[in-house]
C-alpha positions as CSV (number, residue, x, y, z in Angstrom):
1,M,-12.7,7.1,-9.4
2,P,-10.9,9.3,-6.8
3,E,-7.5,8.3,-7.0
4,G,-4.7,8.6,-4.3
5,P,-4.0,12.3,-4.3
6,S,-8.4,12.4,-4.2
7,L,-8.2,10.7,-1.4
8,I,-5.8,12.3,0.6
9,L,-7.7,15.4,-0.1
10,F,-10.9,13.3,1.0
11,T,-9.4,12.2,4.3
12,E,-7.9,16.0,5.4
13,D,-11.4,16.7,5.3
14,L,-12.9,14.3,7.5
15,Q,-10.3,14.8,10.1
16,R,-12.4,16.4,12.0
17,F,-14.4,13.4,12.7
18,A,-11.1,11.6,14.0
19,G,-11.6,11.2,17.8
20,Q,-15.8,12.2,17.8
21,K,-18.1,9.1,18.9
22,I,-20.5,7.7,16.7
23,L,-24.2,8.1,18.5
24,E,-25.9,6.6,15.0
25,V,-25.3,4.5,12.5
26,S,-27.8,3.5,9.2
27,G,-27.7,3.1,5.6
28,N,-27.8,0.2,3.4
29,S,-24.4,-1.4,3.8
30,K,-24.4,-4.8,4.7
31,I,-21.7,-4.7,7.4
32,D,-22.7,-4.9,10.8
33,Q,-23.5,-1.2,11.7
34,Q,-24.6,-1.6,15.0
35,R,-20.7,-2.6,15.8
36,L,-19.9,1.4,15.3
37,V,-22.2,2.7,17.5
38,G,-20.7,4.5,21.0
39,K,-17.0,4.1,19.1
40,K,-14.7,6.9,18.8
41,I,-12.5,7.1,15.2
42,K,-9.2,6.8,16.3
43,E,-7.6,7.6,13.5
44,I,-8.4,8.0,9.4
45,K,-5.6,7.3,7.2
46,T,-5.5,6.4,3.3
47,W,-3.9,3.1,1.7
48,G,-3.8,4.2,-2.3
49,K,-7.5,4.3,-2.9
50,H,-8.8,2.7,0.0
51,M,-9.9,5.4,3.1
52,L,-9.3,3.4,6.7
53,W,-11.3,4.2,9.8
54,R,-9.6,3.1,12.2
55,F,-11.2,2.2,16.0
56,D,-9.8,0.4,18.8
57,D,-10.1,-3.2,17.5
58,F,-11.4,-3.1,13.5
59,T,-10.8,-0.8,10.7
60,V,-13.3,0.0,8.6
61,K,-12.4,0.3,4.8
62,I,-14.1,2.0,2.6
63,H,-13.7,2.2,-1.5
64,F,-15.2,5.2,-3.6
65,L,-15.5,3.2,-6.9
66,M,-16.2,4.8,-10.0
67,F,-18.7,7.4,-8.1
68,G,-18.6,7.2,-4.6
69,T,-18.8,10.6,-2.5
70,Y,-19.8,11.5,0.8
71,Y,-21.8,14.6,2.3
72,I,-20.7,16.1,5.6
73,N,-24.3,18.0,7.4
74,S,-26.1,17.6,4.2
75,S,-27.3,14.6,2.0
76,K,-28.6,13.9,-1.6
77,D,-31.9,12.6,-3.0
78,A,-31.1,9.0,-2.0
79,K,-30.9,6.3,0.4
80,P,-27.0,6.3,1.7
81,R,-24.6,3.4,1.5
82,L,-23.9,4.4,5.6
83,Y,-25.1,7.6,7.6
84,L,-23.2,7.8,10.9
85,R,-24.2,10.6,13.6
86,F,-21.6,12.6,15.8
87,Q,-22.3,14.8,18.9
88,K,-22.5,17.5,16.0
89,D,-22.0,16.8,12.8
90,E,-22.9,14.0,10.3
91,L,-22.1,12.2,7.7
92,N,-23.4,10.5,4.3
93,L,-21.4,7.9,2.6
94,Y,-22.6,7.0,-1.0
95,S,-21.8,4.8,-3.9
96,T,-18.9,3.0,-2.0
97,A,-18.0,-0.1,-0.7
98,I,-18.0,-0.8,2.8
99,K,-15.8,-3.3,4.6
100,I,-14.8,-4.2,7.9
101,L,-11.0,-5.1,8.7
102,E,-10.4,-7.7,11.5
103,E,-6.7,-7.9,11.3
104,P,-4.2,-4.9,12.2
105,L,-3.6,-3.0,9.0
106,D,-0.1,-4.1,9.0
107,E,-0.7,-7.0,8.2
108,I,-2.6,-6.2,5.7
109,Y,-1.1,-3.2,3.8
110,D,2.1,-2.7,2.2
111,W,3.0,1.0,3.4
112,T,6.0,0.8,0.8
113,A,3.6,0.6,-2.1
114,D,1.8,3.4,-1.6
115,V,3.2,5.9,-4.0
116,L,2.1,9.0,-1.7
117,N,3.0,7.2,1.4
118,P,6.4,8.6,3.2
119,S,7.5,5.0,2.9
120,W,7.2,4.9,-0.7
121,D,10.2,2.3,-1.7
122,A,11.2,2.5,-5.3
123,K,13.5,-0.3,-5.2
124,A,10.7,-2.8,-4.0
125,A,8.3,-1.3,-7.0
126,R,11.2,-2.7,-9.6
127,K,11.7,-5.8,-7.9
128,K,8.1,-6.3,-8.0
129,L,7.9,-5.1,-12.1
130,K,10.7,-7.4,-13.0
131,A,8.6,-10.1,-11.9
132,I,6.0,-9.2,-14.4
133,P,7.9,-8.6,-17.7
134,D,5.4,-9.4,-19.9
135,A,2.5,-7.1,-19.1
136,M,1.7,-4.2,-20.6
137,V,2.6,-1.1,-18.9
138,T,-0.8,0.4,-18.9
139,D,-1.4,-2.2,-17.0
140,A,1.5,-2.4,-14.4
141,L,0.7,0.9,-13.1
142,L,-2.3,0.3,-12.1
143,N,-1.6,-3.0,-10.6
144,Q,-2.0,-1.4,-6.6
145,E,0.2,-4.1,-5.0
146,I,3.2,-2.3,-7.2
147,F,1.5,1.2,-7.0
148,S,-1.1,1.8,-4.7
149,G,-2.8,5.1,-5.4
150,V,-2.5,5.6,-8.8
151,G,-5.2,6.1,-10.9
152,N,-6.1,6.3,-15.0
153,I,-5.4,9.7,-15.2
154,I,-2.4,9.6,-13.2
155,K,-1.2,6.3,-15.5
156,N,-2.1,8.3,-19.0
157,E,0.0,11.6,-17.9
158,I,3.4,9.7,-16.7
159,L,3.0,7.9,-19.9
160,F,3.2,10.8,-21.8
161,R,5.5,12.4,-19.3
162,I,8.3,9.6,-20.1
163,K,7.4,9.0,-24.1
164,V,6.7,5.3,-23.4
165,H,3.7,4.3,-25.7
166,P,1.1,2.4,-23.5
167,E,0.7,-1.1,-24.8
168,S,4.9,-1.5,-24.2
169,L,5.8,-4.2,-22.5
170,V,7.2,-3.8,-18.8
171,G,10.5,-6.3,-19.6
172,A,11.1,-4.3,-23.0
173,L,11.4,-1.3,-21.3
174,P,15.2,-0.1,-21.5
175,P,16.7,0.5,-17.6
176,R,16.5,4.1,-17.4
177,K,12.7,4.1,-19.0
178,L,12.0,1.7,-16.0
179,T,13.9,4.2,-13.8
180,E,11.6,7.2,-15.1
181,M,8.4,5.3,-14.9
182,I,8.7,4.4,-11.1
183,K,10.0,7.5,-10.0
184,Q,7.2,9.5,-11.8
185,A,4.6,7.2,-10.4
186,S,5.6,9.1,-6.8
187,V,6.6,12.4,-8.1
188,Y,3.3,12.8,-10.9
189,S,1.0,12.0,-7.9
190,Y,2.1,14.9,-5.9
191,E,2.2,17.3,-8.8
192,F,-1.4,16.1,-8.9
193,L,-2.0,16.4,-5.4
194,A,-0.8,19.8,-5.5
195,W,-2.9,21.1,-8.5
196,K,-5.7,19.3,-7.3
197,R,-5.8,22.1,-4.1
198,E,-5.1,24.6,-6.2
199,Y,-8.3,23.7,-8.3
200,V,-6.0,23.5,-11.4
201,L,-5.5,20.1,-12.1
202,K,-7.2,20.0,-15.6
203,K,-5.4,23.0,-17.2
204,N,-2.1,21.0,-16.5
205,W,-2.9,17.6,-18.3
206,Q,-1.2,17.1,-21.4
207,V,-2.6,14.0,-22.9
208,H,-5.7,12.5,-20.8
209,T,-9.0,13.7,-23.0
210,K,-6.5,15.8,-25.2
211,K,-7.2,15.5,-29.1
212,T,-3.6,17.3,-29.8
213,C,-0.1,16.5,-28.7
214,P,1.3,19.6,-27.2
215,R,4.9,18.4,-28.4
216,D,4.4,17.7,-31.7
217,G,1.1,18.9,-32.8
218,A,0.2,15.2,-34.2
219,K,-3.5,13.3,-32.7
220,I,-3.9,12.2,-29.9
221,C,-5.2,8.6,-30.0
222,K,-7.6,6.9,-27.8
223,A,-8.7,3.3,-27.1
224,H,-9.4,0.9,-23.8
225,L,-5.7,-0.6,-23.9
226,G,-4.7,-4.1,-21.4
227,K,-6.2,-6.7,-19.3
228,T,-7.7,-3.7,-17.4
229,D,-9.8,-2.4,-20.5
230,R,-9.4,1.1,-19.3
231,R,-9.8,4.2,-21.3
232,T,-6.2,5.7,-22.0
233,F,-4.8,8.5,-24.2
234,W,-1.7,8.9,-25.9
235,C,0.8,10.2,-28.8
236,E,1.8,7.7,-31.4
237,A,4.4,10.3,-33.0
238,C,6.3,11.1,-29.4
239,Q,5.5,8.0,-27.3
240,V,7.9,4.8,-28.3
241,K,6.5,1.1,-28.1
242,Y,9.2,-1.0,-26.4
243,E,8.3,-4.8,-27.8
């Protein structure tokens, strides 16, 4: 599943379509496709893992799920979820969830929860975490209402960086560790984005998919943990479990 930084890059790549008029629409999406014909995309932005195409009186929300992709002026051997033809370019979306939003975006999205948004608010995140003391940190970091844009890779790397076991409880974290976790949710996401731009992301992974801890040489553990049941990597030797 593309994480927040990847959506930022997707959005940058698709900026050529902002201001262009849609001339033709097709695909197997169940939205009212003809509503898009003749309309111009006013703005393309993100909230966490959501890509948002803003039109005059509605917004198209795109979620790339686990394997969502897009092709510009090309296609793959499958029916697209959504095909758009513009005057000079074509766009095909595959394996995505698409929905039309009628409400103003400010009424739907909490921009202070997006770790890559200028409005990101660490204090607000702390308040939300205080309300879920019994949640495991492996689940809390994936809670998009608190850390919008943080995905599984970022979660694993943050917890390794701050030396916290993924099964630690939010309410048991020392205040300093809670502060570190909140701070790194944004800091690491920006680093992820920079590494992704430079095509060196995997080279900078410390724990995700690794076999041995780079800090102490211990074997890296792997399991599906928490209510989110996501693949998690950690070191039992240096990541402390707070209960």
